[in-house]
TIMI-856661 format. One record per residue (C-alpha): x negated, y negated, z negated; residue number from 1; residue in three letters. Coordinates in nm, 3 decimals, m for minus. Layout:
BEGIN
- east:north:up:i:aa
- X:Y:Z:NUM:Ala
...
//
This chain:
BEGIN
- east:north:up:i:aa
- 0.000:0.000:0.000:1:Unk
- m0.133:m0.343:0.089:2:Unk
- m0.113:m0.540:m0.237:3:Unk
- m0.107:m0.889:m0.085:4:Unk
- 0.170:m0.799:0.157:5:Unk
- 0.360:m0.629:m0.125:6:Unk
- 0.362:m0.950:m0.329:7:Unk
- 0.469:m1.154:m0.027:8:Unk
- 0.765:m0.920:0.015:9:Unk
- 0.861:m0.977:m0.346:10:Unk
- 0.920:m1.347:m0.275:11:Unk
- 1.211:m1.229:m0.068:12:Unk
- 1.351:m0.965:m0.300:13:Unk
- 1.310:m1.071:m0.662:14:Unk
- 1.669:m1.187:m0.709:15:Unk
- 1.887:m1.077:m0.998:16:Unk
- 1.771:m0.713:m0.980:17:Unk
- 1.890:m0.678:m0.619:18:Unk
- 1.703:m0.509:m0.332:19:Unk
- 1.359:m0.467:m0.489:20:Unk
- 1.379:m0.505:m0.866:21:Unk
- 1.112:m0.562:m1.127:22:Unk
- 1.104:m0.204:m1.251:23:Unk
- 1.059:m0.070:m0.899:24:Unk
- 0.766:m0.302:m0.836:25:Unk
- 0.600:m0.216:m1.169:26:Unk
- 0.646:0.153:m1.091:27:Unk
- 0.476:0.119:m0.753:28:Unk
- 0.181:m0.062:m0.907:29:Unk
- 0.147:0.203:m1.178:30:Unk
- 0.163:0.481:m0.921:31:Unk
- m0.097:0.309:m0.706:32:Unk
- m0.336:0.283:m0.999:33:Unk
- m0.319:0.661:m1.058:34:Unk
- m0.459:0.715:m0.709:35:Unk
- m0.783:0.543:m0.808:36:Unk
- m1.093:0.743:m0.905:37:Unk
- m1.078:0.909:m1.246:38:Unk
- m0.761:0.740:m1.373:39:Unk
- m0.532:1.010:m1.510:40:Unk
- m0.275:0.801:m1.699:41:Unk
- m0.129:0.452:m1.663:42:Unk
- 0.097:0.274:m1.908:43:Unk
- 0.226:m0.076:m1.832:44:Unk
- 0.396:m0.277:m2.104:45:Unk
- 0.568:m0.585:m1.963:46:Unk
- 0.846:m0.834:m2.023:47:Unk
- 1.133:m0.807:m1.776:48:Unk
- 1.275:m1.162:m1.740:49:Unk
- 1.594:m1.029:m1.580:50:Unk
- 1.673:m0.808:m1.880:51:Unk
- 1.509:m1.044:m2.132:52:Unk
- 1.342:m0.744:m2.293:53:Unk
- 1.006:m0.567:m2.310:54:Unk
- 0.988:m0.256:m2.096:55:Unk
- 0.738:0.025:m2.046:56:Unk
- 0.631:0.221:m1.741:57:Unk
- 0.429:0.544:m1.768:58:Unk
- 0.270:0.720:m1.472:59:Unk
- 0.049:1.030:m1.456:60:Unk
- m0.198:1.116:m1.183:61:Unk
- m0.123:1.423:m0.973:62:Unk
- m0.193:1.754:m1.150:63:Unk
- m0.240:1.571:m1.482:64:Unk
- m0.047:1.735:m1.771:65:Unk
- 0.185:1.507:m1.964:66:Unk
- 0.083:1.385:m2.307:67:Unk
- 0.284:1.498:m2.607:68:Unk
- 0.557:1.286:m2.762:69:Unk
- 0.331:1.237:m3.063:70:Unk
- 0.050:1.104:m2.842:71:Unk
- 0.287:0.869:m2.657:72:Unk
- 0.424:0.746:m2.990:73:Unk
- 0.066:0.673:m3.100:74:Unk
- 0.010:0.459:m2.787:75:Unk
- 0.335:0.271:m2.846:76:Unk
- 0.250:0.205:m3.210:77:Unk
- m0.046:m0.007:m3.097:78:Unk
- m0.227:0.091:m3.415:79:Unk
- m0.540:0.107:m3.199:80:Unk
- m0.490:m0.256:m3.081:81:Unk
- m0.722:m0.418:m3.335:82:Unk
- m0.802:m0.720:m3.119:83:Unk
- m0.621:m0.943:m2.869:84:Unk
- m0.849:m0.962:m2.566:85:Unk
- m0.839:m1.231:m2.299:86:Unk
- m0.596:m1.186:m2.010:87:Unk
- m0.717:m1.026:m1.687:88:Unk
- m1.024:m0.880:m1.855:89:Unk
- m1.061:m0.503:m1.893:90:Unk
- m1.149:m0.395:m2.247:91:Unk
- m1.228:m0.048:m2.378:92:Unk
- m1.048:0.076:m2.691:93:Unk
- m1.118:0.391:m2.887:94:Unk
- m0.811:0.609:m2.932:95:Unk
- m0.821:0.853:m3.223:96:Unk
- m0.558:1.074:m3.059:97:Unk
- m0.754:1.098:m2.732:98:Unk
- m1.114:1.182:m2.825:99:Unk
- m1.192:1.343:m2.488:100:Unk
- m1.075:1.044:m2.282:101:Unk
- m1.178:0.685:m2.218:102:Unk
- m0.916:0.419:m2.277:103:Unk
- m0.891:0.063:m2.143:104:Unk
- m0.638:m0.219:m2.144:105:Unk
- m0.617:m0.527:m1.926:106:Unk
- m0.377:m0.791:m2.066:107:Unk
- m0.133:m0.937:m1.813:108:Unk
- m0.015:m1.221:m2.038:109:Unk
- 0.114:m1.288:m2.388:110:Unk
- 0.487:m1.344:m2.438:111:Unk
- 0.621:m1.452:m2.777:112:Unk
- 0.281:m1.360:m2.924:113:Unk
- 0.324:m1.006:m2.796:114:Unk
- 0.077:m0.874:m2.535:115:Unk
- 0.182:m0.744:m2.196:116:Unk
- m0.085:m0.519:m2.054:117:Unk
- m0.198:m0.241:m1.826:118:Unk
- m0.332:0.056:m2.021:119:Unk
- m0.559:0.302:m1.844:120:Unk
- m0.681:0.641:m1.965:121:Unk
- m0.959:0.808:m1.766:122:Unk
- m1.173:1.122:m1.765:123:Unk
- m1.493:0.922:m1.707:124:Unk
- m1.596:0.561:m1.780:125:Unk
- m1.461:0.295:m1.543:126:Unk
- m1.723:0.140:m1.318:127:Unk
- m1.740:m0.230:m1.231:128:Unk
- m1.552:m0.181:m0.904:129:Unk
- m1.272:0.005:m1.080:130:Unk
- m1.251:m0.264:m1.348:131:Unk
- m1.204:m0.530:m1.079:132:Unk
- m0.933:m0.315:m0.925:133:Unk
- m0.743:m0.298:m1.255:134:Unk
- m0.790:m0.674:m1.306:135:Unk
- m0.643:m0.742:m0.961:136:Unk
- m0.343:m0.526:m1.047:137:Unk
- m0.287:m0.721:m1.371:138:Unk
- m0.306:m1.052:m1.185:139:Unk
- m0.060:m0.919:m0.927:140:Unk
- 0.186:m0.821:m1.200:141:Unk
- 0.152:m1.162:m1.363:142:Unk
- 0.226:m1.341:m1.034:143:Unk
- 0.523:m1.116:m0.964:144:Unk
- 0.681:m1.179:m1.305:145:Unk
- 0.629:m1.553:m1.252:146:Unk
- 0.814:m1.531:m0.919:147:Unk
- 1.103:m1.341:m1.079:148:Unk
- 1.126:m1.590:m1.364:149:Unk
- 1.126:m1.880:m1.119:150:Unk
- 1.406:m1.721:m0.919:151:Unk
- 1.614:m1.659:m1.231:152:Unk
- 1.571:m2.021:m1.335:153:Unk
- 1.666:m2.131:m0.984:154:Unk
- 1.974:m1.910:m0.994:155:Unk
- 2.079:m2.070:m1.322:156:Unk
- 2.036:m2.418:m1.174:157:Unk
- 2.239:m2.334:m0.865:158:Unk
- 2.518:m2.190:m1.079:159:Unk
- 2.534:m2.525:m1.261:160:Unk
- 2.529:m2.701:m0.924:161:Unk
- 2.818:m2.487:m0.803:162:Unk
- 3.025:m2.589:m1.104:163:Unk
- 2.947:m2.957:m1.041:164:Unk
- 3.033:m2.926:m0.672:165:Unk
- 3.367:m2.766:m0.748:166:Unk
- 3.460:m3.038:m0.996:167:Unk
- 3.349:m3.326:m0.771:168:Unk
- 3.490:m3.158:m0.461:169:Unk
- 3.844:m3.133:m0.597:170:Unk
- 3.834:m3.499:m0.698:171:Unk
- 3.714:m3.604:m0.352:172:Unk
- 3.985:m3.403:m0.178:173:Unk
- 4.256:m3.627:m0.319:174:Unk
- 4.088:m3.939:m0.182:175:Unk
- 4.023:m3.776:0.156:176:Unk
- 4.388:m3.672:0.180:177:Unk
- 4.499:m4.031:0.116:178:Unk
- 4.264:m4.174:0.380:179:Unk
- 4.387:m3.915:0.628:180:Unk
- 4.752:m3.997:0.553:181:Unk
- 4.707:m4.373:0.593:182:Unk
- 4.502:m4.330:0.912:183:Unk
- 4.777:m4.112:1.059:184:Unk
- 5.042:m4.370:0.963:185:Unk
- 4.834:m4.644:1.127:186:Unk
- 4.812:m4.439:1.445:187:Unk
- 5.191:m4.400:1.456:188:Unk
- 5.253:m4.769:1.390:189:Unk
- 5.000:m4.914:1.633:190:Unk
- 5.088:m4.992:1.994:191:Unk
- 4.749:m5.108:2.122:192:Unk
- 4.559:m4.811:2.269:193:Unk
- 4.219:m4.933:2.149:194:Unk
- 4.341:m4.953:1.788:195:Unk
- 4.514:m4.616:1.819:196:Unk
- 4.185:m4.472:1.945:197:Unk
- 4.004:m4.605:1.637:198:Unk
- 4.272:m4.461:1.408:199:Unk
- 4.225:m4.127:1.585:200:Unk
- 3.850:m4.144:1.521:201:Unk
- 3.918:m4.207:1.152:202:Unk
- 4.144:m3.900:1.138:203:Unk
- 3.884:m3.682:1.313:204:Unk
- 3.607:m3.808:1.085:205:Unk
- 3.816:m3.736:0.778:206:Unk
- 3.883:m3.384:0.908:207:Unk
- 3.507:m3.334:0.951:208:Unk
- 3.448:m3.459:0.597:209:Unk
- 3.709:m3.219:0.464:210:Unk
- 3.554:m2.928:0.653:211:Unk
- 3.205:m3.012:0.531:212:Unk
- 3.331:m3.049:0.177:213:Unk
- 3.488:m2.704:0.198:214:Unk
- 3.158:m2.559:0.323:215:Unk
- 2.964:m2.722:0.039:216:Unk
- 3.205:m2.605:m0.230:217:Unk
- 3.202:m2.247:m0.103:218:Unk
- 2.835:m2.243:m0.003:219:Unk
- 2.651:m1.927:m0.092:220:Unk
- 2.937:m1.766:m0.280:221:Unk
- 2.899:m1.397:m0.217:222:Unk
- 3.275:m1.341:m0.206:223:Unk
- 3.306:m1.601:0.071:224:Unk
- 3.028:m1.472:0.295:225:Unk
- 3.153:m1.348:0.632:226:Unk
- 2.869:m1.115:0.725:227:Unk
- 2.851:m0.987:1.082:228:Unk
- 2.554:m0.930:1.318:229:Unk
- 2.431:m1.265:1.451:230:Unk
- 2.168:m1.371:1.704:231:Unk
- 1.900:m1.568:1.517:232:Unk
- 1.783:m1.775:1.815:233:Unk
- 2.134:m1.888:1.907:234:Unk
- 2.195:m2.022:1.555:235:Unk
- 1.866:m2.214:1.564:236:Unk
- 1.961:m2.348:1.910:237:Unk
- 2.290:m2.479:1.770:238:Unk
- 2.109:m2.661:1.488:239:Unk
- 1.869:m2.819:1.737:240:Unk
- 2.155:m2.938:1.958:241:Unk
- 2.341:m3.074:1.654:242:Unk
- 2.038:m3.280:1.550:243:Unk
- 1.920:m3.367:1.902:244:Unk
- 1.997:m3.744:1.865:245:Unk
- 1.761:m3.764:1.565:246:Unk
- 1.500:m3.557:1.750:247:Unk
- 1.519:m3.788:2.050:248:Unk
- 1.504:m4.097:1.831:249:Unk
- 1.159:m3.997:1.702:250:Unk
- 1.053:m3.840:2.036:251:Unk
- 0.985:m3.508:1.867:252:Unk
- 0.920:m3.174:2.030:253:Unk
- 1.080:m2.864:1.879:254:Unk
- 0.927:m2.528:1.969:255:Unk
- 1.114:m2.200:1.920:256:Unk
- 1.020:m1.844:2.020:257:Unk
- 1.153:m1.685:2.337:258:Unk
- 1.237:m1.370:2.146:259:Unk
- 1.519:m1.329:1.896:260:Unk
- 1.650:m1.092:1.630:261:Unk
- 1.991:m0.967:1.526:262:Unk
- 2.061:m1.021:1.157:263:Unk
- 2.361:m0.965:0.926:264:Unk
- 2.456:m1.327:0.849:265:Unk
- 2.734:m1.567:0.775:266:Unk
- 2.685:m1.781:1.083:267:Unk
- 2.831:m2.107:0.951:268:Unk
- 2.643:m2.092:0.625:269:Unk
- 2.313:m1.992:0.783:270:Unk
- 2.350:m2.273:1.037:271:Unk
- 2.383:m2.507:0.739:272:Unk
- 2.048:m2.372:0.614:273:Unk
- 1.877:m2.444:0.946:274:Unk
- 2.051:m2.783:0.971:275:Unk
- 1.910:m2.879:0.631:276:Unk
- 1.559:m2.749:0.699:277:Unk
- 1.539:m2.901:1.047:278:Unk
- 1.681:m3.233:0.925:279:Unk
- 1.415:m3.235:0.654:280:Unk
- 1.139:m3.163:0.906:281:Unk
- 1.266:m3.439:1.138:282:Unk
- 1.271:m3.695:0.858:283:Unk
- 0.912:m3.627:0.747:284:Unk
- 0.766:m3.579:1.097:285:Unk
- 0.564:m3.861:1.256:286:Unk
- 0.688:m4.008:1.584:287:Unk
- 0.604:m3.780:1.880:288:Unk
- 0.526:m3.499:1.638:289:Unk
- 0.594:m3.128:1.684:290:Unk
- 0.827:m2.907:1.480:291:Unk
- 0.769:m2.535:1.522:292:Unk
- 1.002:m2.243:1.452:293:Unk
- 0.851:m1.896:1.442:294:Unk
- 0.968:m1.558:1.325:295:Unk
- 0.823:m1.212:1.279:296:Unk
- 1.034:m0.899:1.246:297:Unk
- 0.924:m0.625:1.006:298:Unk
- 1.093:m0.293:0.938:299:Unk
- 1.379:m0.422:0.724:300:Unk
- 1.336:m0.801:0.717:301:Unk
- 1.238:m1.100:0.925:302:Unk
- 1.003:m1.379:0.816:303:Unk
- 1.105:m1.720:0.955:304:Unk
- 0.886:m2.031:0.936:305:Unk
- 0.971:m2.394:1.013:306:Unk
- 0.667:m2.624:1.014:307:Unk
- 0.614:m2.995:1.078:308:Unk
- 0.318:m3.230:1.118:309:Unk
- 0.406:m3.469:0.836:310:Unk
- 0.206:m3.554:0.524:311:Unk
- 0.293:m3.231:0.347:312:Unk
- 0.451:m3.183:0.005:313:Unk
- 0.297:m3.323:m0.312:314:Unk
- 0.238:m3.097:m0.611:315:Unk
- 0.520:m3.267:m0.804:316:Unk
- 0.764:m3.234:m0.514:317:Unk
- 0.663:m2.871:m0.461:318:Unk
- 0.780:m2.795:m0.815:319:Unk
- 1.112:m2.981:m0.781:320:Unk
- 1.225:m2.974:m0.416:321:Unk
- 1.484:m2.703:m0.480:322:Unk
- 1.613:m2.871:m0.798:323:Unk
- 1.967:m3.011:m0.764:324:Unk
- 1.986:m3.387:m0.703:325:Unk
- 1.608:m3.426:m0.657:326:Unk
- 1.522:m3.603:m0.332:327:Unk
- 1.240:m3.807:m0.180:328:Unk
- 1.453:m3.912:0.117:329:Unk
- 1.613:m4.258:0.105:330:Unk
- 1.985:m4.205:0.065:331:Unk
- 1.939:m3.830:0.016:332:Unk
- 2.172:m3.645:m0.218:333:Unk
- 1.911:m3.394:m0.332:334:Unk
- 2.150:m3.109:m0.255:335:Unk
- 2.039:m2.996:0.091:336:Unk
- 1.747:m2.774:m0.006:337:Unk
- 1.925:m2.648:m0.319:338:Unk
- 2.225:m2.539:m0.113:339:Unk
- 1.997:m2.389:0.153:340:Unk
- 1.813:m2.177:m0.104:341:Unk
- 2.136:m2.060:m0.267:342:Unk
- 2.274:m1.948:0.068:343:Unk
- 1.954:m1.759:0.151:344:Unk
- 1.941:m1.596:m0.194:345:Unk
- 2.299:m1.477:m0.156:346:Unk
- 2.200:m1.323:0.178:347:Unk
- 1.946:m1.109:m0.017:348:Unk
- 1.660:m1.325:0.105:349:Unk
- 1.451:m1.607:m0.029:350:Unk
- 1.329:m1.953:0.069:351:Unk
- 1.011:m2.129:m0.037:352:Unk
- 0.777:m2.406:0.079:353:Unk
- 0.404:m2.425:0.154:354:Unk
- 0.158:m2.683:0.275:355:Unk
- m0.034:m2.604:0.593:356:Unk
- m0.414:m2.621:0.584:357:Unk
- m0.408:m2.829:0.903:358:Unk
- m0.158:m3.073:0.751:359:Unk
- 0.219:m3.079:0.734:360:Unk
- 0.473:m2.875:0.544:361:Unk
- 0.619:m2.534:0.615:362:Unk
- 0.939:m2.378:0.489:363:Unk
- 0.951:m1.998:0.492:364:Unk
- 1.254:m1.776:0.454:365:Unk
- 1.288:m1.401:0.457:366:Unk
- 1.616:m1.240:0.555:367:Unk
- 1.713:m0.872:0.572:368:Unk
- 1.763:m0.713:0.913:369:Unk
- 2.010:m0.466:0.766:370:Unk
- 2.325:m0.527:0.567:371:Unk
- 2.260:m0.471:0.195:372:Unk
- 2.492:m0.510:m0.104:373:Unk
- 2.786:m0.713:0.026:374:Unk
//
C-alpha cells in the first residue's frame, strides 16, 4: 500500500464514519506494519474523534500465535509505561511478561494527558531503518486523526449554518412573496408596454431569488439529494456558460479536459459547487489569467482540481475559508465555500484548498464514481 496515496484518499472519505472510517484506516496501518521485518505483533492505542473514545487495534503477523488474555491485559495495564516519551520517537520498553521479545512504542500524540501510541513487539531488535518506518506510520496516523477531527468540526459548523439558513430563509420568503404579488399587480394595472416589461423582469427576478433560496435552504441535505448518473464535463460546461460574462469581463481563459467521467450526483447541487468554486477563481484571478479544470479517475473516485493564477490563499484564510460567514470578497456572504463543502461531503466526497508552488490557489474535490450510502 502506498502510504502517501492512502492519506490523500482519506481526505475524501473521513466523514462521519462513512465510506472509509477511522477504525478501517487504523487496521490497515497495523496490518501493514506486521509485514515489516521481524515485527510479530502490533498494538495501536488511539483516540477516535468520531466516537469520542479511546480505541485499540491489535494485529499479529502471519503464523504468529496469539498472546494470552493475561498477556494482553498486561499490555493494556500500561504498568510497563514508566516514562512518557516524545511523540514520533521510537522507544524500547522492557516487558516482564515478554522476556523473549523486544518491545517498542512510538507515541502518536497525547490526548487529555493520555498517550496514543503504536506498540511493536519483535523477535529481534529494530534497526534504524525499521525505526524510521514505525515513526512514519505514527506521523501518518496523527495526520489522519487531525483530518477526521477537522471534518467533524466542519460538519458541526455546517449543521449550525443549516439551522441559520432555514430560519433566515423562511423569513425572507414572506418578503419575496410580497414583492412578487405587488409586481404582478403592477403588471396587470400598467398599460405602457415598457413599464409592463419592467414589471415582468421584476417578477422573473423574484422567481429566480425564490428558486435560489430554496436551493440554499435544502443544500446538501442527504434526504433532498436526487442522485442519478451525470456527465461531469457537461456540468462544468454549464457553470462556465453561466459565469461567461464575468469571464469575458476579465478576459480570462478557462481550460477544461476533453475527457469526462460519469458520476452519481445531484446535478443542480453539484452545479452550485462548481458555480461557487469558479466564481471564486474568477474573482481572485488577474486580468487575462488562466483558470484550469482537471480531473483524474481512479478505481472508485475522481479527483477534480480547479486552479487559478491569483495571489494564493494566506495561512489565516486557509484555516477559515470554509467557515460560515467568513469572506475576503467585497460584498461576499461567506456562505459559498461552506455550502460547496457541505454538498460535496454529503456526496461522500470532500473539498479542500491548496496553494500552488508556481503561484495561485487550487481547490480539490474528490467524488465517488459509484453510488454509496444514499
